[in-house]
N, C-alpha and C positions, 0 to 999 in steps of 0.2 A: 479422422480429425474431429474433435469435439468442439464445435463452434461456440458453444456456451462457455466452455473453459477458456477459450481464446479471448472472447469478449470480456469475460469476468477478470481474467488476468490483466488485460490491457487497462481496464477501468481501475483496478486496484493500483497498478503502477502509475497511472495518470494522477490519481488522488494523492498517492504518496509523494509524487514529484511536486504537485501543487502545494501540499502542506510544507514540504521542504523549502520551496521558494518563498512562501509566505513567512516562514520562520526567519529566513535570512533577510528578507526585504523590510518587513514591518518592524517597528520599534519593539524593544523588549517588553514582554508582558501583554502584547496584543493577541498573540496566539497562545491559548492556554489549554493545557491538558493536565489537570491536577491529580496526583496520586499522593494521598496524605497531605502534607504541607509543601510538597515539591512540584514545580512545573516541569514535567518530563514530556515535552513535545516530541522527542525522538522515539518514544515508545510506539505511538500509532503509525509513525512513518516507517519504522522497521517492521512492524507487524504487517502493514499493508504491502510493503515491498516484498516481504517474504512470501506472503500469500499469493501475490501476483506472479512471482517467479515459480512457485509451486504449481499454480494452475497452468501456466504456459508450458512448463516442462512435462506435465502429464497430459497435455491436450493432444499430442501426436502419437500416443500409444495405440497400438492396433486393438481394434474391438474384437472380442472373442465371439465367434458365431454360435 
């Protein structure tokens, strides 16, 4: 088990969850991630969640000797 990947995956998932909660709880426009002229807050949430899942799913692969 790769402890670095486990910790990194959990941190990514925690940040994604925090951003999602902030987006839902705070008034519109307080959480901003601009791409062009559009506020697309779901992009960093999806990227961080995907990265977290990828890190966790590869953390338990057997190490080759």
